[in-house]
C-alpha positions in Angstrom: -53.1 25.2 113.9 -53.0 25.4 117.7 -53.4 21.9 118.9 -57.0 22.3 119.9 -58.8 19.0 119.4 -61.8 20.9 117.9 -60.8 21.3 114.3 -62.6 21.5 111.0 -60.0 19.6 109.1 -61.5 16.4 107.6 -59.4 13.4 106.8 -59.9 10.2 104.9 -58.9 7.4 107.2 -58.2 3.7 106.5 -58.3 1.4 109.6 -56.6 -2.0 109.0 -57.9 -4.1 111.9 -59.0 -7.8 112.0 -61.6 -7.0 114.6 -64.4 -4.8 113.4 -65.4 -3.9 116.9 -61.8 -2.7 117.7 -61.8 -0.7 114.5 -65.2 0.9 115.4 -63.7 1.7 118.9 -60.8 3.6 117.3 -63.1 5.5 115.1 -65.4 6.5 118.0 -62.3 7.6 120.0 -61.3 10.0 117.2 -64.8 11.4 116.6 -65.2 12.0 120.4 -62.2 14.3 120.1 -64.0 16.4 117.5 -62.0 15.1 114.5 -63.9 15.0 111.2 -63.0 11.6 109.7 -64.3 9.6 106.8 -63.3 6.1 107.7 -63.0 2.8 105.8 -62.2 -0.5 107.5 -60.3 -3.4 106.1 -60.5 -6.6 108.2 -58.3 -8.8 106.0 -56.1 -8.8 102.9 -59.0 -9.4 100.5 -60.9 -6.4 101.9 -57.7 -4.3 101.6 -57.4 -5.2 98.0 -61.0 -4.3 97.3 -60.5 -0.9 99.0 -57.3 -0.2 97.1 -59.3 0.0 93.8 -61.7 2.7 95.1 -60.3 4.6 98.1 -57.4 7.0 98.5 -56.8 7.3 102.2 -54.8 10.2 103.7 -53.8 8.3 106.8 -53.7 4.6 107.8 -54.2 3.1 111.2 -52.5 -0.3 111.1 -53.1 -2.7 114.0 -49.9 -4.7 114.7 -50.7 -8.2 113.3 -50.1 -11.5 115.0 -47.8 -13.1 114.1 -45.5 -10.1 113.4 -44.1 -11.5 110.2 -47.4 -10.6 108.5 -46.6 -6.9 109.0 -44.1 -6.9 106.1 -46.6 -8.3 103.7 -49.3 -5.8 104.7 -46.9 -2.8 104.4 -45.8 -4.0 101.0 -49.5 -4.2 99.9 -50.2 -0.8 101.3 -47.2 0.8 99.6 -48.3 -0.7 96.3 -51.9 0.4 96.7 -51.5 3.8 98.5 -48.0 4.9 97.6 -46.6 7.1 100.4 -49.7 7.4 102.5 -48.5 7.8 106.1 -49.4 5.1 108.6 -49.6 4.8 112.4 -49.1 1.4 114.2 -51.5 0.5 116.9 -50.4 -2.3 119.2 -52.7 -4.1 121.7 -50.3 -5.7 124.1 -48.7 -3.1 126.5 -45.8 -5.6 127.0 -44.8 -5.5 123.3 -41.1 -5.3 122.9 -40.0 -1.6 122.6 -37.3 -2.7 120.1 -40.0 -4.0 117.8 -42.0 -0.8 118.1 -38.9 1.3 117.4 -38.1 -0.9 114.4 -41.5 -0.2 112.9 -40.8 3.5 113.1 -37.5 3.0 111.4 -39.3 1.1 108.7 -41.6 4.1 108.1 -44.4 4.3 110.7 -45.2 7.9 111.7 -45.8 6.8 115.3 -46.8 3.8 117.5 -49.8 4.0 119.9 -51.1 1.5 122.4 -54.7 0.5 121.9 -55.4 1.1 125.6 -54.3 4.8 125.3 -57.1 6.7 123.5 -55.8 10.1 124.5 -52.5 9.3 122.8 -54.3 8.1 119.7 -56.3 11.3 119.5 -53.3 13.5 119.8 -51.3 11.5 117.2 -54.1 11.5 114.6 -54.7 15.2 115.2 -51.0 16.0 114.6 -51.0 13.9 111.5 -54.2 15.5 110.2 -52.6 18.9 110.7 -49.5 17.8 108.9 -51.6 16.4 106.0 -53.3 19.8 105.8 -50.0 21.6 105.8 -48.6 19.3 103.1 -51.7 20.0 100.9 -51.2 23.7 101.5 -47.5 23.5 100.6 -48.3 21.5 97.4 -50.9 24.1 96.4 -48.6 27.0 97.2 -45.8 25.4 95.2 -48.2 24.9 92.3 -49.4 28.5 92.6 -45.8 29.7 92.7 -45.0 27.7 89.7 -47.9 29.2 87.8 -47.0 32.7 89.0 -43.4 32.3 87.9 -44.6 31.0 84.5 -47.0 34.0 84.2 -44.3 36.4 85.3 -41.9 34.9 82.8 -44.5 35.3 80.1 -45.2 38.9 81.1 -41.5 39.8 81.2 -41.0 38.2 77.8 -43.8 40.2 76.3 -43.1 43.4 78.2 -42.4 46.6 76.3 -40.0 47.6 79.1 -36.4 46.4 78.9 -35.9 43.9 81.8 -32.8 42.0 82.8 -31.5 40.0 85.8 -28.0 40.9 87.1 -25.8 39.0 89.5 -22.6 40.5 90.8 -22.7 43.0 88.0 -23.1 40.4 85.3 -26.1 39.7 83.1 -27.9 36.4 83.8 -31.1 36.8 81.7 -32.9 39.5 79.7 -36.1 39.9 77.8 -36.4 40.7 74.0 -37.1 44.4 74.7 -33.8 44.6 76.6 -31.9 42.8 73.8 -33.4 45.0 71.2 -32.6 48.2 73.2 -28.9 47.4 73.3 -28.7 45.8 69.9 -28.1 42.1 70.8 -29.4 39.3 68.6 -29.9 36.7 71.4 -29.1 36.0 75.0 -25.9 34.2 74.1 -24.3 37.6 73.2 -25.4 39.1 76.5 -25.0 36.4 79.1 -22.1 37.1 81.4 -21.5 40.6 80.0 -20.9 43.2 82.7 -23.4 46.0 83.0 -20.5 48.4 82.9 -20.2 47.6 79.2 -23.6 49.2 78.6 -22.7 52.4 80.3 -20.4 55.1 78.7 -17.0 55.2 80.3 -17.5 58.7 81.7 -20.3 57.3 84.0 -18.5 54.2 85.2 -17.6 55.7 88.5 -21.2 56.7 89.1 -22.7 53.3 88.3 -20.0 51.5 90.3 -20.7 53.6 93.3 -24.4 53.1 92.9 -24.2 49.3 92.6 -22.1 49.1 95.8 -24.9 50.8 97.7 -27.7 48.5 96.4 -29.8 47.1 99.2 -33.0 45.2 99.5 -35.2 48.2 98.4 -36.3 49.5 95.0 -33.9 52.2 93.8 -33.7 54.3 90.7 -30.8 55.9 88.7 -31.0 58.3 85.8 -27.9 57.8 83.7 -26.7 57.5 80.1 -26.6 54.1 78.4 -25.0 52.9 75.2 -26.0 50.1 72.8 -23.7 47.6 71.0 -23.2 50.1 68.2 -22.0 52.8 70.7 -25.1 55.0 70.4 -25.8 56.8 73.7 -29.3 57.5 75.1 -30.7 58.8 78.4 -32.5 56.2 80.5 -33.9 55.6 83.9 -32.6 52.4 85.6 -34.8 50.8 88.2 -33.2 48.2 90.5 -35.0 45.8 92.8 -34.1 42.6 94.6 -35.3 39.4 92.9 -34.5 35.7 92.4 -33.7 33.8 89.2 -33.7 30.0 89.0 -33.8 30.1 92.8 -30.7 32.3 93.1 -30.8 35.8 94.6 -30.1 38.6 92.1 -31.1 42.1 91.0 -33.9 42.9 88.6 -33.1 45.8 86.3 -35.8 47.6 84.4 -34.6 50.3 81.9 -37.1 52.8 80.5 -36.1 54.8 77.5 -36.9 58.4 78.4 -37.4 59.4 74.7 -39.9 56.5 74.2 -41.7 57.5 77.4 -42.1 61.1 76.2 -43.6 59.7 73.0 -45.9 57.5 75.0 -47.0 60.3 77.2 -47.8 62.4 74.1 -49.8 59.5 72.7 -51.6 59.0 75.9 -52.4 62.7 76.2 -53.7 62.7 72.6 -55.9 59.7 73.2 -57.2 61.0 76.5 -58.3 64.2 74.7 -60.1 62.4 71.8 -63.6 61.2 71.3 -63.2 57.4 70.6 -66.0 57.2 68.0 -65.2 60.3 65.8 -61.6 61.0 66.5 -62.5 64.6 67.3 -61.6 66.4 70.5 -63.8 65.3 73.4 -65.9 67.6 75.5 -63.5 67.8 78.4 -60.6 68.9 76.2 -62.8 71.4 74.3 -63.9 73.0 77.6 -60.3 73.3 78.8 -59.2 74.9 75.5 -62.2 77.2 75.5 -61.2 78.4 79.0 -57.7 79.1 77.8 -59.0 81.0 74.7 -61.3 83.1 76.8 -58.5 84.0 79.2 -56.3 85.0 76.2 -59.1 87.0 74.6 -59.7 88.9 77.8 -56.0 89.7 78.2 -55.4 90.7 74.6 -58.7 92.5 74.2 -59.6 90.3 71.2 -62.6 88.2 70.6 -63.5 84.7 69.4 -66.6 82.7 68.4 -68.4 79.5 69.3 -70.5 77.4 67.0 -73.0 74.9 68.5 -74.0 72.4 65.7 -76.7 69.9 66.2 -78.0 67.3 63.6 -81.7 67.9 63.0 -84.1 65.0 63.7 -81.2 62.7 64.6 -83.4 60.4 66.8 -85.7 59.7 63.8 -82.6 59.1 61.6 -81.2 56.7 64.1 -84.5 54.9 64.4 -84.7 54.6 60.6 -81.1 53.4 59.8 -80.0 51.8 63.1 -77.4 52.4 65.7 -74.3 51.3 63.6 -75.2 53.3 60.6 -76.0 56.4 62.6 -72.6 56.0 64.3 -71.0 55.9 60.9 -73.0 58.9 59.9 -71.6 60.9 62.8 -68.1 59.8 61.9 -68.5 60.9 58.3 -69.9 64.3 59.4 -67.1 64.7 61.8 -64.6 64.1 59.0 -66.5 66.5 56.7 -66.4 69.3 59.3 -62.8 68.7 60.1 -61.8 69.1 56.4 -63.6 72.4 56.2 -62.3 74.4 59.1 -59.1 76.4 59.6 -56.1 74.8 61.4 -56.4 77.3 64.3 -60.0 76.3 64.9 -60.9 73.5 67.3 -63.7 71.0 66.5 -65.1 68.7 69.1 -67.9 66.2 69.7 -69.8 67.9 72.4 -72.8 65.6 72.9 -74.5 62.6 71.4 -75.2 64.3 68.0 -73.8 67.8 68.6 -70.5 69.4 67.6 -68.8 72.6 68.7 -66.2 74.7 67.0 -64.1 77.3 68.8 -62.8 79.9 66.3 -60.6 83.0 66.6 -63.0 84.7 64.2 -64.8 87.5 65.9 -66.1 89.7 63.1 -69.9 89.1 62.8 -69.7 89.0 58.9 -66.9 86.4 59.0 -68.8 84.4 61.6 -72.1 84.4 59.8 -70.4 83.5 56.5 -68.7 80.5 58.2 -72.0 79.4 59.8 -73.8 79.4 56.5 -70.9 77.6 54.8 -71.1 74.8 57.4 -74.9 74.6 57.2 -74.6 74.1 53.4 -71.9 71.5 53.7 -74.2 69.4 55.9 -77.3 70.0 53.8 -75.5 68.9 50.6 -74.2 65.7 52.3 -76.3 62.6 51.6 -76.0 59.4 53.7 -77.8 56.3 52.5 -80.3 58.4 50.5 -81.1 60.4 53.6 -80.8 64.2 53.5 -79.1 65.4 56.6 -79.5 69.0 57.9 -78.3 70.8 61.0 -79.1 73.7 63.2 -76.3 76.0 64.3 -76.1 78.4 67.2 -73.4 81.0 67.2 -72.1 83.1 70.1 -69.5 85.9 69.8 -67.1 86.5 72.7 -65.7 89.9 73.6 -63.7 91.1 76.6 -66.9 92.3 78.3 -68.6 88.9 77.9 -69.3 86.6 81.0 -67.4 83.4 81.6 -67.2 80.1 79.6 -70.5 78.6 80.8 -72.5 81.6 79.7 -70.5 81.5 76.4 -71.8 77.9 75.8 -75.3 78.8 77.0 -75.5 81.7 74.6 -74.5 79.4 71.7 -77.0 76.8 72.9 -79.9 79.4 73.1 -79.0 80.6 69.6 -79.1 76.9 68.4 -82.6 76.6 70.1 -83.7 79.7 68.1 -82.5 78.1 64.9 -84.2 74.8 65.7 -87.4 76.5 66.7 -87.4 78.3 63.4 -87.7 75.0 61.6 -84.1 73.8 61.6 -81.6 73.7 58.7 -80.5 77.3 59.6 -78.1 79.2 61.8 -78.8 81.8 64.4 -76.5 84.2 66.1 -77.0 85.1 69.8 -78.2 88.6 70.1 -78.5 89.9 73.7 -81.3 92.4 73.0 -83.4 89.7 71.1 -82.9 87.2 73.9 -83.7 89.8 76.5 -86.8 90.7 74.6 -87.8 87.0 74.4 -86.8 85.9 77.9 -86.8 89.1 79.9 -84.2 90.6 82.2 -81.7 88.1 83.7 -83.2 85.2 81.7 -86.3 85.1 83.8 -88.2 84.3 80.6 -86.0 81.4 80.0 -86.7 80.2 83.6 -90.4 80.6 83.0 -90.2 78.7 79.7 -88.3 75.8 81.2 -90.6 75.7 84.3 -93.6 75.5 82.0 -92.0 72.6 80.1 -91.3 70.8 83.4 -94.8 71.3 84.6 -96.2 70.1 81.3 -93.8 67.1 81.4 -94.9 66.1 84.8 -98.6 66.1 83.7 -98.1 64.5 80.3 -95.1 62.2 80.8 -92.8 64.5 78.7 -89.7 63.4 80.4 -87.6 60.6 78.9 -85.5 58.1 80.8 -82.2 57.0 79.3 -79.8 54.3 80.6 -76.1 54.1 80.8 -74.3 50.8 81.7 -72.1 50.6 84.8 -69.6 47.8 84.0 -67.4 45.9 86.5 -63.6 45.8 86.1 -63.5 43.0 88.7 -65.5 40.3 86.9 -68.9 41.0 88.4 -71.4 40.1 85.7 -74.5 41.8 87.2 -76.1 44.3 84.8 -76.1 47.7 86.5 -77.5 50.8 84.7 -77.5 54.4 85.8 -80.9 56.0 85.1 -80.7 59.5 83.6 -83.4 62.0 82.7 -84.1 64.1 79.7 -86.8 66.8 79.3 -88.6 67.0 76.0 -89.4 70.4 74.5 -92.3 71.2 72.2 -90.3 69.9 69.2 -89.5 66.6 70.9 -85.9 67.6 71.2 -84.1 66.5 74.4 -83.1 69.1 77.0 -80.2 67.9 79.1 -80.3 68.1 82.9 -77.6 70.8 82.8 -80.3 73.1 81.3 -83.3 72.2 83.4 -82.4 70.9 86.8 -81.5 74.3 88.4 -84.8 75.7 87.1 -86.7 72.7 88.6 -85.0 73.4 91.9 -85.7 77.1 91.8 -89.3 76.4 90.9 -89.7 73.9 93.7 -90.6 71.1 91.3 -87.5 68.9 91.7 -89.1 66.6 94.3 -91.9 66.0 91.8 -89.4 65.2 89.1 -87.7 62.7 91.5 -91.0 61.0 92.1 -91.8 60.8 88.4 -88.3 59.3 87.6 -88.6 56.8 90.5 -92.0 55.6 89.4 -91.1 55.2 85.7 -87.7 53.7 86.5 -89.2 51.1 88.8 -91.9 50.3 86.3 -89.2 49.7 83.6 -87.0 47.7 86.0 -89.9 45.4 86.9 -90.6 44.8 83.1 -86.9 44.0 82.6 -87.0 41.5 85.5 -90.1 39.8 84.1 -88.3 39.2 80.9 -85.6 37.4 82.9 -82.9 40.1 82.8 -80.9 40.5 86.0 -80.9 44.3 85.7 -80.2 46.7 88.6 -80.8 50.4 88.5 -79.0 53.4 90.0 -81.6 56.1 90.6 -80.9 59.6 91.8 -82.6 61.5 94.6 -82.0 65.2 94.7 -81.7 67.5 97.7 -85.4 68.3 97.2 -86.1 64.6 97.4 -84.3 64.4 100.7 -86.6 67.1 102.1 -89.7 65.3 100.8 -91.2 63.7 103.9 -93.3 61.4 101.8 -90.5 60.1 99.6 -89.9 56.8 101.4 -93.6 56.0 101.3 -93.7 56.9 97.6 -90.8 54.5 96.9 -92.5 51.7 98.9 -95.7 52.2 97.0 -93.9 52.0 93.6 -92.2 48.8 94.7 -95.6 47.3 95.7 -97.3 48.6 92.5 -94.8 47.1 90.1 -93.9 44.0 92.2 -90.3 45.1 92.4 -87.8 44.4 95.1 -85.5 46.8 97.1 -82.2 44.9 96.3 -82.7 45.7 92.6 -82.2 49.4 93.3 -79.3 51.6 94.4 -80.4 55.2 95.2 -77.6 57.7 94.6 -77.4 61.0 96.4 -74.8 63.7 95.8 -72.1 64.2 98.4 -72.9 67.9 98.9 -76.7 67.1 99.3 -76.0 64.5 102.0 -73.8 67.0 103.9 -76.3 69.8 103.6 -79.3 67.6 104.6 -77.7 65.0 106.8 -80.6 64.5 109.3 -83.2 64.1 106.5 -80.7 61.9 104.7 -80.2 59.6 107.7 -83.9 59.2 108.2 -84.6 58.4 104.5 -81.6 56.1 104.3 -82.6 54.2 107.4 -86.0 53.5 105.7 -84.4 52.5 102.4 -82.1 50.0 104.2 -85.1 48.4 105.8 -86.6 47.6 102.4 -83.1 46.3 101.3 -82.3 49.1 98.9 -78.6 50.1 98.5 -77.0 53.5 98.8 -74.4 55.3 96.6 -72.8 58.6 97.2 -72.7 60.5 93.9 -69.9 63.1 93.1 -67.7 61.6 95.9 -64.3 63.0 96.5 -64.7 66.8 96.0 -65.0 67.4 99.7 -61.6 67.3 101.6 -63.2 65.4 104.5 -64.2 62.5 102.2 -64.3 59.9 105.0 -66.9 61.7 107.2 -70.0 60.3 105.3 -68.5 56.9 105.1 -68.2 56.7 108.9 -71.8 57.7 109.5 -73.8 56.3 106.7 -74.4 52.6 105.5 -72.9 53.2 102.1 -72.7 50.5 99.4 -71.1 52.4 96.5 -69.3 55.7 95.9 -69.3 57.3 92.5 -66.2 59.5 92.0 -66.6 63.1 91.1 -66.4 63.8 87.3 -63.6 66.2 87.9 -61.3 63.3 89.0 -61.5 61.9 85.4 -60.4 65.0 83.7 -56.8 64.6 82.4 -56.4 61.5 84.5 -54.0 59.8 82.1 -51.6 62.7 82.1 -52.0 63.9 85.7 -50.1 62.0 88.3 -51.4 64.1 91.2 -55.0 63.3 90.1 -54.1 59.6 89.9 -52.7 59.6 93.4 -55.7 61.4 94.8 -58.0 58.8 93.1 -55.9 56.0 94.5 -56.3 57.4 98.0 -60.0 57.8 97.7 -60.4 54.3 96.3 -58.3 52.9 99.2 -60.5 54.8 101.7 -63.6 53.3 100.2 -62.1 49.8 100.4 -61.3 50.3 104.1 -65.0 50.7 104.6 -65.9 47.7 102.3 -67.5 50.0 99.8 -67.5 49.4 96.0 -66.3 52.3 93.8 -67.6 53.6 90.5 -65.6 55.9 88.1 -68.0 58.1 86.0 -67.2 60.1 82.9 -64.8 57.5 81.5 -64.1 58.5 77.9 -60.9 56.8 76.8 -58.9 53.6 77.1 -56.0 55.2 78.8 -58.2 56.3 81.8 -59.6 52.7 81.8 -56.1 51.3 82.2 -55.3 53.6 85.2 -58.7 52.8 86.8 -58.0 49.1 86.6 -54.5 49.5 88.1 -56.0 51.6 91.0 -58.5 48.9 91.7 -61.8 50.8 90.9 -64.7 48.3 90.8 -66.9 49.8 88.1 -66.8 52.3 85.3 -69.5 54.4 83.6 -69.1 56.7 80.6 -69.2 57.3 76.9 -66.2 55.0 76.4 -68.6 52.1 77.1 -71.8 53.5 75.7 -73.7 56.8 75.6 -77.0 57.0 77.5 -79.6 55.2 75.5 -83.4 54.5 75.7 -82.5 50.8 75.1 -81.4 48.5 77.9 -79.3 46.2 75.7 -75.6 46.5 76.6 -73.7 43.3 76.2 -72.1 42.9 79.7 -70.7 39.5 78.8 -68.5 40.9 76.1 -67.4 44.0 78.1 
């Protein structure tokens, strides 16, 4: 509020004036000043009574009546009808006795204005309208404060942390967790008790000295505490300024360090688990495998890796349904868990694949174990369905390559078992693989490239969709579009196994075009069915170099009657940096057709803000690495917080990928990440059916 007559504050105005012309003149005067008013006029008592039933004015302009003794009756009527609505007296005769005017103000008038002074009237009404606005703001703020205090009180009451309010060293209030921590039945036992009584005598000097230095900042103290039974425990005391019942005081939060350690252990356990099966998740397995490989290399010992995939799982799922197939996976996970040694690690590695890391390195022991596991699965029957699996085994020795090759070897062995008809195991044999694929896996490259070429010609890729869900209440249905390559047995090959070959074989741009065409076709169908679906579609570095890519996208939009705002194209951070000029040109065109842009794998480059400054980015999708061990890694959390804040500075929405557990979700919500994507929500699926309303 700056006194400028041009204001957007509107006000409901009641003009009590016997002359309708005079009333209209006052209204015109105020409107000429730019005031937004909604006027009602009462020319006599009867009209005033009629108005009282329907109108709730915020300000009254009351013309001084003649004779003056009528003023008292009118004011009484106004007070009865409009309670404490403020009023301004307008007098017509400039010679009106000043004492009379002053008395009207003593009786409650906000001001007195001469009818012949329109400038004064404008200023007075403007001031009153601003004050009315401020009173509304104050009332709303007080209501919000009341609600916030009630919510805060509820949260404190239900908090697992022990919280108390201290004034001059004495307890004023405490929550149930605090009472329980120190062994008090209710607040009556604690109220007025000095905080010193909860500290062992040997630490009294420390706590007294600390309390004397308390200021207006948050401070912490690690010290021993004792409960009412005299039992001593280590705790962290956190002090911060607060108010309680309007009085200044200190809020004290006590965290039991022993409980915190237990909680940290629980969080670590949950963050390493697959939510559906209870097994170790892929991230944890890979970390443990790295450790095992390092140990094996140092100690000159070996280990083995089993890659287990359920045969024909897609057909099984189609036959028995999603819920039953999920139960099947859980039961198989339990079956495998019960039949491995305690030093062996079992994990869910993919949708329907498991991995086992074993210290066994003797080929006879390893093959015996593989056959035993195969038989276990074969003899298992679920809902009258015979389940079988294919197992690939890789042996590690000190001369073996690193962890990724260790996994790849087991995967190739699994492929050999599957291609042999399934329900069998196969051990990786370097000489056999070399004979099949040639030196340096060139045969493998040729095989994959042949599959890619065949897939492009005969639609042998498969699109799957993973929901991207808002943590901030956005109900729009976003999906990431992912690609799978089908082999000759209709088994899916994941991007990890075919993307690099597609790039080396200069086929990646063609794959991009295929995906874009099929994704936009599916998106259009979803929209025709009334679903408000949006897709995130990837463009590779090869796609950035494809000069016809923009025209291809425009043609696809036209062909399927789709619209640009339905699509967000995501490009990896490193690809944008390595092809910045091509990227700028493509992005400029995408923006013209109203498509959105996401930076994929954001945050791995130390100069994270460079791209945000130079490109019109709508989303950033954080690097998968940021999600690893997030719940137990404070440094990782701080880094994520910084990146999220950086994106918010540029008004960019953020997406966390690879979310696999509830503990990571809680941290992401606290950080303020906008969206999440990962197996915690749903694994990639051919069906676009995620229930966003219940997320």
